[in-house]
C-alpha positions as CSV (number, residue, x, y, z in Angstrom):
1,M,135.2,80.1,-70.6
2,V,134.2,82.9,-73.0
3,R,134.7,86.4,-71.6
4,P,132.1,89.1,-72.4
5,G,133.1,91.9,-74.7
6,Y,132.1,95.6,-74.8
7,V,131.8,98.1,-77.6
8,Y,132.0,101.6,-76.2
9,I,132.1,105.3,-77.3
10,M,134.3,107.9,-75.6
11,A,133.6,111.6,-76.3
12,S,135.3,114.9,-75.7
13,Q,132.0,116.6,-75.0
14,K,128.4,116.6,-76.1
15,N,128.5,116.5,-80.0
16,G,132.3,116.6,-79.8
17,T,134.9,114.2,-81.0
18,I,134.0,110.6,-80.6
19,Y,136.0,107.4,-80.4
20,I,134.7,103.8,-80.8
21,G,136.5,100.9,-79.2
22,A,136.1,97.3,-78.0
23,T,137.4,95.7,-74.8
24,S,136.9,92.8,-72.4
25,D,137.4,95.0,-69.4
26,L,135.3,98.2,-69.8
27,P,135.9,99.8,-66.3
28,Q,139.7,99.5,-66.8
29,R,139.7,100.7,-70.4
30,A,137.4,103.7,-69.7
31,W,139.6,104.6,-66.7
32,Q,142.7,104.5,-68.9
33,H,141.1,106.8,-71.4
34,R,139.9,109.2,-68.7
35,E,143.4,109.4,-67.2
36,G,145.1,109.8,-70.5
37,M,147.1,106.6,-70.1
38,I,146.5,105.4,-73.7
39,E,148.6,107.3,-76.3
40,G,146.8,108.2,-79.5
41,F,143.5,109.5,-80.6
42,T,141.6,109.7,-77.4
43,K,144.4,111.4,-75.5
44,D,145.1,113.8,-78.4
45,Y,141.4,114.8,-78.7
46,G,140.4,114.7,-75.1
47,C,137.9,111.9,-75.4
48,K,137.4,111.2,-71.6
49,L,133.6,110.8,-71.3
50,L,132.2,107.3,-71.6
51,V,128.9,108.1,-73.3
52,W,127.7,104.8,-74.7
53,F,128.5,101.1,-74.4
54,E,126.9,97.7,-75.2
55,V,127.7,94.3,-73.8
56,F,128.3,91.2,-76.0
57,E,128.6,87.6,-75.2
58,S,132.2,87.5,-76.3
59,I,135.0,89.9,-77.2
60,Y,134.9,88.4,-80.7
61,D,131.3,89.5,-81.2
62,A,132.2,92.9,-79.7
63,R,135.1,93.4,-82.1
64,Q,132.9,92.4,-85.1
65,F,130.3,95.0,-84.1
66,E,133.0,97.6,-83.4
67,A,134.3,97.2,-87.0
68,R,130.8,97.6,-88.4
69,M,130.1,100.6,-86.2
70,K,133.3,102.4,-87.2
71,K,132.0,102.4,-90.8
72,W,128.7,104.1,-89.9
73,N,128.3,107.8,-90.6
74,R,128.5,110.2,-87.7
75,A,124.8,110.8,-87.6
76,W,124.1,107.1,-87.0
77,K,126.7,107.1,-84.2
78,I,125.2,110.1,-82.5
79,K,121.7,108.7,-82.8
80,R,122.9,105.5,-81.1
81,I,124.4,107.6,-78.2
82,E,121.3,109.8,-77.8
83,E,118.8,106.9,-77.8
84,R,120.2,105.9,-74.4
85,N,122.1,109.0,-73.2
86,P,120.5,112.2,-74.6
87,D,122.6,114.4,-72.4
88,W,125.9,112.6,-73.2
89,A,126.4,112.1,-69.4
90,D,129.6,110.3,-68.4
91,L,128.6,106.7,-67.7
92,F,131.9,105.7,-66.0
93,E,130.4,106.0,-62.5
94,T,127.7,103.4,-63.5
95,L,130.5,100.8,-64.0
96,V,132.0,100.9,-60.6
């Protein structure tokens, strides 16, 4: 059975620092970022808001898209966020 995958963007605030990741369990991963349980970039820069995500058929597909998206310039990433979430609202509550 193939598990779905997610590509997501965490942010520190509107137009703030952003982090792109991929996971097979988005609610758990977003919660870990929010609670500062993952050492590294998101904890260091306070990226606690889930501002964008997309579902893929498999984690493999999600990881491929994550790698491509990380190469995008910042303006493209912001455009992707604001197409669906112009206010950069925290989408975490929509997951649970």
